[in-house]
RODOKOL-559447 format. One line per field, with one value per residue (C-alpha): residue in one letter; x, y negated, z. Coordinates in steps of 0.05 Angstrom, whole numbers, plus 5000, padded with zeros to 4 digits. Each point is the difference from the previous one (the first is absolute). Layout:
N
resn	c(A,...) .
px	c(X,...) .
py	c(Y,...) .
pz	c(Z,...) .
***
This chain:
256
resn	c(X,X,X,X,X,X,X,X,X,X,X,X,X,X,X,X,X,X,X,X,X,X,X,X,X,X,X,X,X,X,X,X,X,X,X,X,X,X,X,X,X,X,X,X,X,X,X,X,X,X,X,X,X,X,X,X,X,X,X,X,X,X,X,X,X,X,X,X,X,X,X,X,X,X,X,X,X,X,X,X,X,X,X,X,X,X,X,X,X,X,X,X,X,X,X,X,X,X,X,X,X,X,X,X,X,X,X,X,X,X,X,X,X,X,X,X,X,X,X,X,X,X,X,X,X,X,X,X,X,X,X,X,X,X,X,X,X,X,X,X,X,X,X,X,X,X,X,X,X,X,X,X,X,X,X,X,X,X,X,X,X,X,X,X,X,X,X,X,X,X,X,X,X,X,X,X,X,X,X,X,X,X,X,X,X,X,X,X,X,X,X,X,X,X,X,X,X,X,X,X,X,X,X,X,X,X,X,X,X,X,X,X,X,X,X,X,X,X,X,X,X,X,X,X,X,X,X,X,X,X,X,X,X,X,X,X,X,X,X,X,X,X,X,X,X,X,X,X,X,X,X,X,X,X,X,X) .
px	c(3608,5029,4959,5033,4981,5032,4985,5024,4939,4987,5041,5064,5061,5019,4936,5013,5073,4979,4949,5052,5047,4947,4965,5057,4989,4925,4932,4995,4935,5007,4953,5020,4973,4980,5036,5061,4991,5068,5001,4931,5028,4952,4937,4938,4937,4947,4957,4990,4992,5060,4991,5038,5019,5034,5049,5062,5065,5055,4975,4993,4931,4985,4943,4998,4965,4981,5027,5063,5055,4969,4933,5036,5028,4934,4960,5055,4999,4926,4966,5049,5047,4953,5057,5063,5055,5066,5035,4979,5047,4991,5040,5046,4991,5028,5044,5029,4958,5047,4996,4943,4965,4990,4970,4942,4992,5020,4942,5050,5024,4931,4968,5051,4984,4926,5010,5044,4944,4957,5053,5040,5075,5015,5054,5001,5052,5022,5053,5042,4991,5018,4947,4982,4986,4952,4928,5020,4963,5018,5076,5041,5034,5048,4967,5046,5036,4935,4969,5059,4997,4924,5002,5056,4968,4930,5027,5034,4936,4957,5049,5020,4946,5017,5035,4957,4977,5014,4937,5025,5067,5009,5049,5034,5044,5053,5013,5074,4996,5065,4974,4992,4943,4994,4950,4983,4957,4956,5033,4959,4988,5010,4981,5011,4928,4984,4936,4994,4945,4978,4945,4951,4979,4945,5049,4978,5052,5014,5055,5046,5031,5065,5067,5075,5030,5048,5064,5036,4976,5028,5035,4952,4940,4964,5019,5074,5000,4964,5043,5061,4974,4971,4931,4967,4956,4964,4958,4937,4952,4926,5008,5017,4993,5058,5014,5014,5003,5007,4927,4972,5009,4953,4944,5017,4994,4930,4945,4928) .
py	c(1490,4958,4969,4937,4966,4961,4968,4929,4984,4991,4936,5030,4993,5070,5029,4966,5023,5072,4995,4976,5057,5055,4975,5027,5071,5012,4967,4962,4986,4946,5003,4956,4959,4928,4974,5015,5068,5014,5041,5030,5071,5051,4965,5012,4959,5050,4950,4949,4998,4986,4955,5005,4945,5004,4943,4985,4972,4981,5050,5056,5029,5010,5033,4958,5026,4966,5058,5036,5034,5067,4975,4980,5070,5035,4953,5003,5076,5014,4940,4969,5055,5056,5051,5011,4956,5030,4951,4948,4942,4953,4936,4967,4978,4933,5025,5068,5057,5041,5050,5040,4934,4986,5068,4985,4925,4980,4991,5015,5067,5021,4986,5048,5052,4992,5012,5060,5029,5000,5036,4945,4994,4935,4948,4943,4947,4940,4947,4974,4927,4950,4996,4929,5022,5057,4986,4938,5017,4934,5008,5019,5065,5040,5068,5026,5052,5024,5005,5041,5047,5008,5015,5052,5036,4998,5032,5054,5015,5000,5047,5046,4992,5000,5055,5048,4972,4928,4958,4929,4965,4939,4956,4937,4955,4958,4926,5014,5062,5038,5038,5066,5041,5043,5053,4983,5018,4952,4961,5001,4925,4939,4947,4985,4983,4934,4970,4925,4971,4931,4950,4974,4926,5015,5032,5072,5055,5038,5048,5001,5068,5000,5034,4989,5041,5055,4991,5064,5072,5070,5021,5037,4957,4952,4939,5019,5010,4935,4958,5028,4983,5067,5011,5044,5057,5035,5062,5004,5057,4994,5057,4964,5063,5018,5073,5003,5070,4969,4978,5069,5021,4943,5035,5066,4966,4972,5025,4976) .
pz	c(4833,5057,5056,5027,5066,5057,5067,4984,4957,4926,4993,5025,4955,5021,4971,4933,5000,5013,4944,4950,5019,4998,4938,4958,5027,4996,5004,5065,5038,5053,5060,5058,5058,4986,5062,5042,5035,5030,5063,4992,4996,4972,5022,4957,4994,5023,5039,4944,4925,4954,4940,4935,4951,4932,4987,4959,5029,4951,4950,5051,5009,5073,5038,5063,5062,5064,5041,5022,4960,5018,4973,4936,4991,5012,4955,4948,4997,5007,4968,4950,4974,5020,5002,5040,4972,4979,5046,5051,5015,5059,4998,4986,5072,5025,5056,5018,5029,5044,5057,5030,5015,4925,4987,5046,4993,4930,4951,4945,5027,5025,4932,4970,5054,4984,4927,5015,5042,4937,4960,4966,5001,5036,5009,5050,4981,5041,4993,5058,5015,5053,5054,4979,4929,5014,4982,4959,4936,4967,5006,4939,5017,4957,4990,4945,5043,5029,4931,4974,5060,4995,4926,5009,5058,4968,4937,5041,5038,4937,4965,5057,5053,5074,5038,5039,5067,4977,4990,4999,4986,5043,4962,5028,4958,5036,4990,4989,4955,4993,4940,5037,5028,5062,5021,5072,5060,5038,5057,5063,5006,4956,5051,5073,5017,5034,5027,5011,5043,4978,5014,4949,4999,5051,5049,4987,4996,4936,4979,4939,4984,4962,4998,4992,4944,5019,4959,5016,4997,4995,4935,4956,5018,4953,5042,4999,4924,4984,5046,4963,4931,4979,4971,5052,4974,5057,4983,5041,5012,5016,5050,5064,5043,5045,5013,5074,5031,5069,4997,4987,5073,5019,4963,5034,5068,4985,5045,5008) .
***
């Protein structure tokens, strides 16, 4: 069984495209946020109730929740499927999710990490888009390359599993696909962060956080691969611990 979710909401064309690709492989259960939830990371609704609605969108049965992608994964596993799915797919996201920034901020990637925590093999898949097209759910995008990539990788994971120490595959499909794939590492940053101070109609200050995309990155990184037309496949581990011997002497120096 495959659990499918996203962070763009239940009406995203990317969700429907993922469903059509995965439906040929196994039974697919769709549990996703009702509204746009991009950038919420791995946030979980522990201070308020989460409501669940069953609806149908273009022949696709959807369990819609008024919560986050992480909420969708937890409710999907423990309330709807009631077992660990063979595979969890998050996407197809409208816009690429690259670098270490995406691992901690993307609802798509973090939903995959959440499902992996519970024992499911997981894939996060995103499609590169122009900045003006991201979050435009009504636009007619061509998801054919992303669907082919998702179906191929999902079949591989279902048949072979994931390598030891790999919990999530973060997959990004370029706009100008050269027909090739690359195994990559996370670039350090995807955006040059900017903060704009503005005034509202009453003259009060507010701030708009945004960023300028970094076009170039080191060879071997996800950004470099995508910008050169490769599908980027980045293996991610849940274990974020760094082994640093230099810190051990700190503990030895500790005195009360």
